[in-house]
N, C-alpha and C positions, 0 to 999 in steps of 0.2 A: 119793543121800545121800552126805555126806562121810565120810571115815574117822573124824573126830571124832564125828559123829553116830552112825555105826555102832558105834563103841567104847562110847559112852555107853549105847546101846540094849543091847548085849551085857552090859555091867556091870549094868544094871537087871534084865535077865532072869536073870543069874547070882545076884544078890542075892535075887530072888524065889524062885528054885530052892532056895537055901540055907535061906531062911526056911521053906519047905515041909518041908525035911528036919529042921527043929528048931534051926537055927543062929540066933543073935542077931547082927545086923549092928551093929558098933560104930562103924565109920568107912568112908567111901567116899572113894577117891582121896586117901589119906594121902600127902602130899608133904613132903620135906625136901631139903636140898641134896645128899644122898647118893643119892636115888632116890625111887621111888614104889611104893606098894602099892595095887592096885585096890580090894580090900576087906579090912577087918580084921573078923573075926567070932569068935564064941565058940561052941564046941560042948561042952556040958557044962562041964567045968573046963579045957578046952584052948583057948588063944588061937590062932586060925588066920589066917595071912597068905595071902590068896587072890589069885592071878594069874588074870585072865580072858583067854582067847584064843578068837578066833572066826575062822573061815575060810569063805568062800563056797563053796569047793570044795577037794577034797583033791588036786587035780592036782599041786601042788608039795609035798605032804606034809600030815601031820596037824597040827592046831592046836597040840598039845602039843610037837611037834618044833620049834616056833619059839622056844622058850625056851632061849636060848643060855647057856653058862656065864657070860658077861658079864652077861646079864640076871638070872640067878640071884644073882650077886654083888651087883648093885644092889638087888635085892629084900631080900637078907639084910642089907645095910648099913642100908637104910631100916627094916627090922624091928628091928634092934639099936637104932637111934635112937628108935624108938617105945617100946621096952621101957625104955630108960634114962630118957627124958624123963618117962615116966609111973611110974617106979619099980616096974616089973613084971618085973625081971630074973629073979625066982624062979619066974615062971609057966611052966607047961608050954606049949610052943607047937610048931607045925608049919607047913609050907608046903604048901598045897593049890593045885590048879589046877581051874578050871571051864572046860571046852571047849564051844564051840557050833559045830557043823559047818555049819549052814545056817539060814536065817531061820525055818524051821518046825520044826527039830529041837529035841528036848528037851535042855537043857544036861546035861552029864555032869560029875560031881564025881570028881576023882582026889585022894583023901586022901593026905597025906604024899607028895606027888609028887616032891619032891626034898629033899635035906638038904645041909648044908654039908660039903664034903669037905676 
């Protein structure tokens, strides 16, 4: 499988996992010139910008460790664009991460995984 195919499969599994937890998926692969958000979801009254990370092995670290400060900034910029263009600036929101450590492992949700410093 290619990395694109692997990524799409991880995002599909992450979306299914979130739906089982009661989230509503609003958007998949939201893109703008500032960045990309893998999933935009809603949990109760909170808008969640979700980054999906998968690793076949933890040899070089955990999946969540691959989210660099630069990546967090691009996600935040894309999230801001999403909020402004949809006039949702007043919505409560957070940044979540779904990690998948191997093809058979259950995805893991990290709520409020990072914030803007």
